[in-house]
VODREN-987358 format. One record per atom (N, C-alpha, C): residue number from 1; residue in one letter; atom name; x, y, z. Coordinates in Angstrom, 1 decimal. Example, Ala and Ser with C-alpha at 12.3 -4.5 7.8 and 13.67 -1.06 7.14 Angstrom:
! VODREN-987358
{1; A; N; {13.2; -5.7; 7.8}}
{1; A; CA; {12.3; -4.5; 7.8}}
{1; A; C; {13.2; -3.3; 7.8}}
{2; S; N; {12.8; -2.2; 7.1}}
{2; S; CA; {13.7; -1.1; 7.1}}
{2; S; C; {12.9; 0.0; 7.9}}
This chain:
! VODREN-987358
{1; M; N; {75.6; 121.6; 156.5}}
{1; M; CA; {76.3; 121.5; 157.9}}
{1; M; C; {77.3; 122.3; 158.0}}
{2; K; N; {77.7; 122.8; 159.4}}
{2; K; CA; {78.5; 123.4; 159.6}}
{2; K; C; {80.1; 122.4; 159.9}}
{3; P; N; {81.0; 123.1; 159.5}}
{3; P; CA; {82.4; 122.3; 159.8}}
{3; P; C; {82.5; 122.0; 161.6}}
{4; A; N; {82.1; 122.7; 162.2}}
{4; A; CA; {82.2; 122.7; 163.1}}
{4; A; C; {81.3; 121.6; 164.1}}
{5; L; N; {80.0; 121.4; 163.2}}
{5; L; CA; {79.3; 120.6; 163.9}}
{5; L; C; {79.6; 119.0; 163.2}}
{6; R; N; {80.3; 118.9; 162.0}}
{6; R; CA; {80.5; 117.7; 161.7}}
{6; R; C; {81.9; 116.9; 162.3}}
{7; R; N; {82.7; 117.9; 162.8}}
{7; R; CA; {83.7; 117.8; 163.5}}
{7; R; C; {83.4; 116.9; 164.7}}
{8; L; N; {82.4; 117.4; 165.0}}
{8; L; CA; {81.8; 116.5; 166.7}}
{8; L; C; {81.0; 115.8; 166.1}}
{9; L; N; {80.5; 115.5; 165.5}}
{9; L; CA; {80.1; 114.0; 165.0}}
{9; L; C; {81.1; 113.2; 164.7}}
{10; V; N; {81.7; 113.7; 163.8}}
{10; V; CA; {83.2; 112.4; 164.3}}
{10; V; C; {83.8; 111.8; 164.9}}
{11; V; N; {84.3; 113.2; 165.9}}
{11; V; CA; {84.7; 112.8; 167.5}}
{11; V; C; {83.9; 111.8; 168.5}}
{12; V; N; {82.1; 111.9; 168.4}}
{12; V; CA; {81.3; 111.4; 168.7}}
{12; V; C; {81.8; 109.8; 168.0}}
{13; A; N; {81.6; 109.7; 166.8}}
{13; A; CA; {81.5; 108.3; 165.7}}
{13; A; C; {82.8; 107.7; 167.0}}
{14; L; N; {84.0; 108.0; 166.4}}
{14; L; CA; {85.0; 107.5; 166.7}}
{14; L; C; {85.3; 107.4; 168.3}}
{15; C; N; {84.7; 107.9; 169.3}}
{15; C; CA; {84.7; 107.4; 170.6}}
{15; C; C; {83.7; 106.2; 170.7}}
{16; L; N; {82.9; 105.8; 169.8}}
{16; L; CA; {81.8; 105.0; 170.2}}
{16; L; C; {82.4; 103.5; 169.3}}
{17; L; N; {83.3; 104.0; 168.3}}
{17; L; CA; {83.6; 102.6; 167.8}}
{17; L; C; {84.7; 101.8; 168.4}}
{18; P; N; {84.6; 100.4; 168.7}}
{18; P; CA; {85.3; 99.7; 169.0}}
{18; P; C; {86.8; 100.0; 169.0}}
{19; A; N; {87.8; 100.2; 170.4}}
{19; A; CA; {89.1; 100.7; 169.8}}
{19; A; C; {89.9; 100.2; 169.0}}
{20; G; N; {89.7; 98.6; 168.9}}
{20; G; CA; {90.4; 98.2; 168.0}}
{20; G; C; {90.6; 98.3; 166.4}}
{21; W; N; {88.7; 98.5; 166.1}}
{21; W; CA; {88.6; 99.1; 164.8}}
{21; W; C; {88.8; 100.2; 164.2}}
{22; A; N; {88.6; 101.3; 165.3}}
{22; A; CA; {89.0; 102.8; 164.5}}
{22; A; C; {90.4; 102.2; 164.4}}
{23; Q; N; {91.8; 101.9; 165.6}}
{23; Q; CA; {92.7; 102.1; 165.2}}
{23; Q; C; {93.7; 101.0; 164.6}}
{24; A; N; {93.1; 100.3; 163.2}}
{24; A; CA; {93.7; 99.8; 163.0}}
{24; A; C; {95.2; 99.8; 162.5}}
{25; D; N; {95.8; 98.7; 162.7}}
{25; D; CA; {97.6; 98.7; 162.3}}
{25; D; C; {97.7; 99.0; 160.7}}
{26; L; N; {97.7; 99.6; 160.4}}
{26; L; CA; {97.4; 99.4; 158.8}}
{26; L; C; {99.1; 99.1; 158.7}}
{27; V; N; {99.3; 98.8; 157.2}}
{27; V; CA; {100.5; 98.2; 156.4}}
{27; V; C; {100.0; 98.3; 154.9}}
{28; V; N; {101.2; 99.2; 154.2}}
{28; V; CA; {101.1; 98.8; 152.8}}
{28; V; C; {101.7; 97.4; 152.0}}
{29; I; N; {100.9; 96.8; 151.3}}
{29; I; CA; {101.4; 95.9; 150.8}}
{29; I; C; {101.6; 96.1; 148.8}}
{30; V; N; {102.2; 95.0; 149.0}}
{30; V; CA; {102.3; 94.5; 147.5}}
{30; V; C; {102.6; 93.3; 146.4}}
{31; N; N; {102.4; 93.0; 145.7}}
{31; N; CA; {102.5; 92.0; 145.0}}
{31; N; C; {103.7; 91.3; 145.7}}
{32; A; N; {103.5; 90.0; 146.0}}
{32; A; CA; {105.0; 89.2; 146.1}}
{32; A; C; {105.9; 89.1; 145.3}}
{33; R; N; {105.4; 89.1; 144.2}}
{33; R; CA; {106.5; 88.3; 143.2}}
{33; R; C; {107.0; 89.8; 142.7}}
{34; N; N; {106.5; 90.8; 143.3}}
{34; N; CA; {107.3; 92.0; 142.3}}
{34; N; C; {108.6; 92.3; 142.3}}
{35; G; N; {109.4; 91.9; 143.8}}
{35; G; CA; {110.7; 92.2; 143.9}}
{35; G; C; {111.3; 93.0; 144.7}}
{36; V; N; {110.1; 94.2; 145.4}}
{36; V; CA; {110.2; 95.1; 146.3}}
{36; V; C; {110.4; 94.6; 147.8}}
{37; A; N; {111.0; 94.5; 148.6}}
{37; A; CA; {111.1; 94.3; 149.8}}
{37; A; C; {110.8; 95.2; 151.1}}
{38; A; N; {110.6; 97.0; 150.7}}
{38; A; CA; {110.9; 97.3; 151.6}}
{38; A; C; {110.5; 99.1; 151.2}}
{39; M; N; {109.6; 99.6; 151.4}}
{39; M; CA; {109.4; 101.2; 150.8}}
{39; M; C; {109.7; 102.1; 152.1}}
{40; S; N; {109.9; 103.6; 151.7}}
{40; S; CA; {110.1; 104.3; 152.6}}
{40; S; C; {109.1; 105.4; 152.5}}
{41; R; N; {108.4; 106.2; 153.8}}
{41; R; CA; {107.4; 106.8; 153.5}}
{41; R; C; {107.0; 107.4; 152.2}}
{42; S; N; {108.6; 108.2; 151.9}}
{42; S; CA; {108.0; 109.1; 150.7}}
{42; S; C; {108.1; 108.3; 149.3}}
{43; D; N; {108.3; 107.2; 149.2}}
{43; D; CA; {108.5; 106.2; 148.0}}
{43; D; C; {107.0; 105.4; 148.2}}
{44; V; N; {106.1; 105.6; 149.6}}
{44; V; CA; {104.8; 105.2; 149.6}}
{44; V; C; {103.7; 106.8; 148.7}}
{45; I; N; {104.2; 107.7; 149.9}}
{45; I; CA; {103.3; 109.2; 149.4}}
{45; I; C; {103.5; 108.8; 147.5}}
{46; N; N; {104.8; 109.3; 147.1}}
{46; N; CA; {105.0; 109.3; 145.6}}
{46; N; C; {104.3; 108.5; 144.8}}
{47; L; N; {103.9; 106.5; 145.3}}
{47; L; CA; {103.2; 106.4; 144.3}}
{47; L; C; {102.0; 106.5; 144.5}}
{48; F; N; {100.9; 107.2; 146.6}}
{48; F; CA; {99.6; 106.6; 146.3}}
{48; F; C; {99.1; 108.6; 145.8}}
{49; F; N; {100.3; 109.3; 145.4}}
{49; F; CA; {99.6; 110.7; 145.2}}
{49; F; C; {100.1; 110.7; 143.7}}
{50; G; N; {100.7; 109.6; 142.7}}
{50; G; CA; {100.8; 109.7; 141.7}}
{50; G; C; {101.9; 110.4; 140.9}}
{51; R; N; {103.1; 110.7; 141.5}}
{51; R; CA; {104.3; 111.4; 141.5}}
{51; R; C; {105.1; 109.9; 140.9}}
{52; N; N; {105.1; 109.2; 141.3}}
{52; N; CA; {105.8; 108.5; 140.9}}
{52; N; C; {104.8; 106.8; 139.6}}
{53; R; N; {105.4; 106.6; 138.7}}
{53; R; CA; {104.3; 105.6; 138.1}}
{53; R; C; {104.9; 104.1; 138.5}}
{54; Q; N; {106.5; 104.0; 138.3}}
{54; Q; CA; {107.0; 102.7; 138.5}}
{54; Q; C; {107.6; 102.5; 140.1}}
{55; F; N; {107.6; 101.4; 140.6}}
{55; F; CA; {108.4; 101.2; 141.7}}
{55; F; C; {110.1; 101.6; 141.1}}
{56; F; N; {110.9; 101.6; 142.1}}
{56; F; CA; {112.5; 101.5; 141.9}}
{56; F; C; {113.1; 100.8; 141.0}}
{57; N; N; {112.4; 99.5; 140.6}}
{57; N; CA; {112.6; 98.5; 140.1}}
{57; N; C; {112.5; 98.4; 138.3}}
{58; G; N; {111.5; 99.3; 138.3}}
{58; G; CA; {111.3; 100.0; 136.9}}
{58; G; C; {109.5; 99.2; 137.1}}
{59; I; N; {109.0; 98.1; 137.8}}
{59; I; CA; {107.7; 98.1; 137.6}}
{59; I; C; {106.8; 98.7; 137.5}}
{60; E; N; {105.7; 98.7; 136.8}}
{60; E; CA; {104.8; 99.8; 136.7}}
{60; E; C; {104.0; 99.7; 137.9}}
{61; A; N; {103.7; 100.5; 139.0}}
{61; A; CA; {103.2; 101.0; 140.1}}
{61; A; C; {101.6; 100.8; 139.9}}
{62; E; N; {100.6; 99.7; 140.6}}
{62; E; CA; {99.3; 99.8; 140.4}}
{62; E; C; {98.6; 100.2; 141.7}}
{63; P; N; {98.6; 101.3; 142.3}}
{63; P; CA; {97.9; 101.8; 143.4}}
{63; P; C; {96.5; 101.5; 143.0}}
{64; V; N; {96.2; 101.2; 144.2}}
{64; V; CA; {94.5; 100.8; 144.8}}
{64; V; C; {93.9; 101.4; 145.7}}
{65; D; N; {92.7; 102.2; 145.9}}
{65; D; CA; {92.3; 102.7; 147.1}}
{65; D; C; {91.2; 101.8; 147.5}}
{66; V; N; {90.4; 102.7; 148.9}}
{66; V; CA; {89.4; 101.9; 149.3}}
{66; V; C; {88.9; 102.8; 149.0}}
{67; A; N; {87.0; 102.6; 149.3}}
{67; A; CA; {85.8; 103.5; 149.1}}
{67; A; C; {85.7; 104.5; 150.2}}
{68; D; N; {84.9; 105.5; 150.2}}
{68; D; CA; {85.3; 106.6; 150.9}}
{68; D; C; {84.2; 106.1; 152.1}}
{69; S; N; {83.9; 105.3; 152.2}}
{69; S; CA; {82.9; 104.8; 153.3}}
{69; S; C; {83.8; 103.7; 154.0}}
{70; H; N; {84.7; 103.3; 153.9}}
{70; H; CA; {85.7; 102.5; 154.6}}
{70; H; C; {86.1; 103.5; 155.5}}
{71; P; N; {86.2; 102.7; 156.6}}
{71; P; CA; {86.6; 103.2; 158.0}}
{71; P; C; {88.5; 103.5; 157.8}}
{72; N; N; {89.2; 102.8; 157.0}}
{72; N; CA; {90.5; 102.9; 157.3}}
{72; N; C; {90.9; 103.7; 156.1}}
{73; R; N; {90.1; 104.6; 155.3}}
{73; R; CA; {90.7; 105.2; 154.2}}
{73; R; C; {91.2; 106.6; 155.4}}
{74; A; N; {90.1; 107.4; 156.1}}
{74; A; CA; {90.8; 108.4; 156.1}}
{74; A; C; {91.9; 108.5; 157.1}}
{75; Y; N; {91.7; 107.2; 158.0}}
{75; Y; CA; {93.3; 107.1; 158.8}}
{75; Y; C; {94.3; 107.0; 158.1}}
{76; F; N; {94.3; 106.0; 156.9}}
{76; F; CA; {95.4; 105.9; 156.0}}
{76; F; C; {96.4; 107.4; 156.0}}
{77; Y; N; {95.5; 107.8; 155.1}}
{77; Y; CA; {95.5; 109.5; 154.9}}
{77; Y; C; {96.2; 110.3; 155.7}}
{78; R; N; {95.9; 110.4; 157.0}}
{78; R; CA; {96.1; 110.9; 158.0}}
{78; R; C; {97.2; 110.8; 158.4}}
{79; L; N; {97.6; 109.5; 158.5}}
{79; L; CA; {98.8; 108.4; 159.2}}
{79; L; C; {99.6; 109.0; 158.3}}
{80; L; N; {99.7; 108.9; 156.7}}
{80; L; CA; {100.4; 109.0; 155.9}}
{80; L; C; {101.2; 110.6; 155.3}}
{81; V; N; {100.0; 111.3; 155.3}}
{81; V; CA; {100.3; 112.5; 154.5}}
{81; V; C; {99.8; 113.8; 155.7}}
{82; G; N; {99.2; 113.4; 156.4}}
{82; G; CA; {98.4; 114.4; 157.5}}
{82; G; C; {97.4; 115.0; 157.0}}
{83; K; N; {96.7; 114.5; 156.1}}
{83; K; CA; {95.5; 115.2; 155.3}}
{83; K; C; {94.0; 114.7; 155.9}}
{84; E; N; {93.4; 115.8; 155.6}}
{84; E; CA; {91.8; 115.0; 155.7}}
{84; E; C; {91.4; 114.8; 154.3}}
{85; L; N; {90.5; 113.6; 154.2}}
{85; L; CA; {90.1; 113.1; 152.8}}
{85; L; C; {89.6; 114.4; 151.9}}
{86; S; N; {89.2; 115.3; 152.2}}
{86; S; CA; {88.4; 116.4; 151.7}}
{86; S; C; {89.6; 117.1; 151.0}}
{87; E; N; {91.1; 116.9; 151.2}}
{87; E; CA; {92.0; 117.7; 151.0}}
{87; E; C; {92.8; 116.7; 149.9}}
{88; V; N; {92.5; 115.4; 150.2}}
{88; V; CA; {93.2; 114.3; 149.4}}
{88; V; C; {92.5; 114.2; 148.2}}
{89; D; N; {91.0; 114.0; 148.4}}
{89; D; CA; {90.2; 114.3; 147.1}}
{89; D; C; {90.0; 115.3; 146.6}}
{90; A; N; {90.4; 116.2; 147.0}}
{90; A; CA; {90.6; 117.7; 146.2}}
{90; A; C; {92.1; 117.3; 144.9}}
{91; Y; N; {93.2; 116.9; 145.8}}
{91; Y; CA; {94.3; 116.9; 145.0}}
{91; Y; C; {94.2; 116.0; 143.8}}
{92; W; N; {93.7; 114.7; 144.1}}
{92; W; CA; {93.3; 114.1; 142.9}}
{92; W; C; {92.0; 114.7; 142.2}}
{93; S; N; {91.5; 114.8; 142.6}}
{93; S; CA; {90.1; 116.1; 141.2}}
{93; S; C; {90.8; 117.0; 140.4}}
{94; R; N; {92.1; 117.7; 140.8}}
{94; R; CA; {92.7; 118.5; 140.3}}
{94; R; C; {93.6; 117.7; 139.3}}
{95; L; N; {94.3; 116.3; 139.5}}
{95; L; CA; {94.8; 116.1; 138.9}}
{95; L; C; {94.5; 114.8; 137.7}}
{96; V; N; {92.9; 114.5; 137.7}}
{96; V; CA; {92.0; 114.0; 137.0}}
{96; V; C; {91.7; 115.0; 136.0}}
{97; F; N; {91.3; 115.9; 136.7}}
{97; F; CA; {90.6; 116.9; 135.7}}
{97; F; C; {91.4; 117.4; 134.5}}
{98; T; N; {93.1; 117.9; 134.9}}
{98; T; CA; {94.3; 118.1; 134.5}}
{98; T; C; {94.4; 117.2; 133.2}}
{99; G; N; {94.1; 116.3; 133.0}}
{99; G; CA; {94.1; 114.6; 132.4}}
{99; G; C; {95.7; 114.3; 132.9}}
{100; R; N; {96.1; 114.6; 134.1}}
{100; R; CA; {97.8; 113.8; 134.4}}
{100; R; C; {97.8; 112.7; 135.2}}
{101; Q; N; {96.7; 112.4; 135.7}}
{101; Q; CA; {96.7; 111.1; 135.9}}
{101; Q; C; {95.1; 110.5; 135.8}}
{102; Q; N; {94.8; 109.6; 135.9}}
{102; Q; CA; {93.5; 109.2; 136.3}}
{102; Q; C; {93.2; 108.0; 137.7}}
{103; A; N; {92.2; 108.6; 138.1}}
{103; A; CA; {91.9; 108.2; 139.4}}
{103; A; C; {92.1; 107.1; 139.9}}
{104; L; N; {92.3; 106.7; 141.1}}
{104; L; CA; {93.1; 105.0; 141.8}}
{104; L; C; {91.4; 104.5; 142.0}}
{105; P; N; {91.5; 103.7; 141.1}}
{105; P; CA; {90.4; 102.2; 141.5}}
{105; P; C; {90.1; 101.8; 143.0}}
{106; R; N; {88.9; 102.0; 143.7}}
{106; R; CA; {88.4; 102.2; 145.1}}
{106; R; C; {87.8; 100.5; 145.5}}
{107; L; N; {88.1; 99.7; 146.1}}
{107; L; CA; {87.2; 98.7; 146.2}}
{107; L; C; {86.7; 98.8; 147.8}}
{108; S; N; {85.9; 97.9; 148.1}}
{108; S; CA; {84.9; 98.5; 149.1}}
{108; S; C; {85.5; 97.8; 150.3}}
{109; S; N; {86.5; 96.8; 150.4}}
{109; S; CA; {86.9; 96.0; 151.7}}
{109; S; C; {88.5; 95.2; 151.3}}
{110; S; N; {89.0; 95.1; 152.6}}
{110; S; CA; {90.4; 95.0; 152.8}}
{110; S; C; {90.5; 93.9; 151.8}}
{111; D; N; {90.0; 92.5; 152.0}}
{111; D; CA; {90.0; 91.3; 151.4}}
{111; D; C; {89.9; 91.6; 149.8}}
{112; E; N; {89.1; 92.7; 149.7}}
{112; E; CA; {89.3; 92.9; 147.6}}
{112; E; C; {90.5; 93.5; 147.4}}
{113; V; N; {90.8; 94.5; 148.6}}
{113; V; CA; {92.6; 94.8; 148.3}}
{113; V; C; {93.5; 93.9; 148.0}}
{114; V; N; {93.7; 93.1; 149.1}}
{114; V; CA; {94.8; 92.0; 149.2}}
{114; V; C; {94.3; 91.2; 148.0}}
{115; R; N; {93.4; 90.4; 147.6}}
{115; R; CA; {92.8; 90.1; 146.1}}
{115; R; C; {93.4; 91.0; 145.0}}
{116; W; N; {93.3; 91.9; 144.5}}
{116; W; CA; {93.6; 92.9; 144.0}}
{116; W; C; {95.2; 92.7; 143.5}}
{117; V; N; {95.8; 93.3; 145.0}}
{117; V; CA; {96.9; 93.5; 144.7}}
{117; V; C; {97.7; 92.0; 144.5}}
{118; A; N; {97.1; 90.7; 144.7}}
{118; A; CA; {98.0; 89.5; 144.7}}
{118; A; C; {97.7; 89.0; 143.3}}
{119; S; N; {96.8; 89.9; 142.5}}
{119; S; CA; {96.5; 89.4; 141.2}}
{119; S; C; {97.1; 90.5; 140.0}}
{120; H; N; {97.8; 91.5; 140.6}}
{120; H; CA; {98.4; 92.4; 139.7}}
{120; H; C; {99.8; 92.8; 139.8}}
{121; P; N; {101.0; 92.2; 139.1}}
{121; P; CA; {102.0; 92.5; 140.0}}
{121; P; C; {102.5; 93.8; 139.9}}
{122; G; N; {102.3; 94.7; 139.7}}
{122; G; CA; {102.4; 96.0; 140.4}}
{122; G; C; {101.3; 96.6; 141.4}}
{123; G; N; {100.7; 95.2; 141.7}}
{123; G; CA; {100.1; 96.0; 142.7}}
{123; G; C; {100.5; 96.6; 144.2}}
{124; I; N; {99.3; 97.6; 144.6}}
{124; I; CA; {100.1; 98.1; 146.3}}
{124; I; C; {98.6; 99.0; 146.2}}
{125; G; N; {98.9; 98.5; 147.9}}
{125; G; CA; {97.7; 99.1; 148.7}}
{125; G; C; {97.8; 98.9; 149.8}}
{126; F; N; {96.8; 99.2; 151.1}}
{126; F; CA; {96.9; 99.3; 152.3}}
{126; F; C; {95.8; 98.6; 152.9}}
{127; V; N; {96.3; 97.8; 153.8}}
{127; V; CA; {95.3; 97.2; 154.5}}
{127; V; C; {95.6; 97.2; 156.1}}
{128; E; N; {94.5; 96.3; 156.9}}
{128; E; CA; {94.8; 96.1; 158.1}}
{128; E; C; {96.6; 95.2; 158.6}}
{129; I; N; {97.1; 94.7; 159.4}}
{129; I; CA; {98.0; 94.0; 158.9}}
{129; I; C; {97.5; 92.6; 159.2}}
{130; S; N; {96.2; 92.5; 160.3}}
{130; S; CA; {96.2; 91.4; 160.0}}
{130; S; C; {95.5; 90.4; 158.6}}
{131; K; N; {95.3; 91.1; 157.8}}
{131; K; CA; {94.7; 91.2; 156.2}}
{131; K; C; {95.7; 90.3; 155.7}}
{132; A; N; {96.9; 90.7; 155.6}}
{132; A; CA; {98.1; 90.6; 155.0}}
{132; A; C; {98.3; 88.9; 155.0}}
{133; D; N; {98.8; 88.2; 153.7}}
{133; D; CA; {99.1; 86.8; 153.7}}
{133; D; C; {100.4; 86.6; 153.0}}
{134; A; N; {100.4; 85.4; 152.3}}
{134; A; CA; {101.4; 84.6; 151.6}}
{134; A; C; {101.5; 85.6; 150.5}}
{135; R; N; {100.4; 85.6; 150.1}}
{135; R; CA; {99.8; 86.7; 148.4}}
{135; R; C; {100.7; 87.6; 148.3}}
{136; V; N; {100.9; 88.3; 149.5}}
{136; V; CA; {100.9; 89.8; 149.3}}
{136; V; C; {102.2; 90.3; 150.2}}
{137; R; N; {103.5; 91.5; 150.0}}
{137; R; CA; {104.7; 91.4; 150.9}}
{137; R; C; {104.1; 92.8; 151.8}}
{138; V; N; {104.0; 92.7; 152.5}}
{138; V; CA; {104.2; 94.4; 154.1}}
{138; V; C; {105.4; 95.0; 153.4}}
{139; V; N; {105.3; 96.0; 152.7}}
{139; V; CA; {106.3; 96.9; 152.4}}
{139; V; C; {106.8; 98.2; 153.3}}
{140; Y; N; {105.8; 98.5; 154.3}}
{140; Y; CA; {106.0; 100.0; 155.1}}
{140; Y; C; {104.6; 99.6; 156.1}}
{141; E; N; {104.9; 100.2; 157.0}}
{141; E; CA; {103.9; 100.0; 158.4}}
{141; E; C; {103.4; 100.7; 159.0}}
{142; L; N; {102.5; 101.8; 158.7}}
{142; L; CA; {102.5; 103.0; 159.0}}
{142; L; C; {102.1; 103.8; 161.3}}
{143; K; N; {102.9; 104.2; 161.5}}
{143; K; CA; {102.7; 104.8; 162.6}}
{143; K; C; {101.6; 105.5; 162.7}}
{144; P; N; {101.1; 105.2; 164.1}}
{144; P; CA; {100.4; 106.7; 164.7}}
{144; P; C; {101.1; 107.3; 165.4}}
């Protein structure tokens, strides 16, 4: 499929989605007991792109991603670094191929991300703000 046609189909699909679903307020969450109260945008980028492997307090970070089919994945990376999923996936492919990093685990739903982060002391992920509960702590809010 030609890139122009693919972009047109994506735009049409986004226009057909309910407004709240296409533009969910996304937040980065960590395990509530890991001691991190807030993070900067660069802190989040460094953890999700494998540049840092620990939080500032020394706890090993365990970032988790969502499946390609999840609507928030493309939105998260676009807001965080201004990149399309193909660019993010190419970056990770290079890291994995060279042996510098393992690919992030991918989960199928925001509820699974909350459960995973809550059960791992160094867990960090992203979800809609409405999904964050007492088991996790919001450390960064992504702004459109």
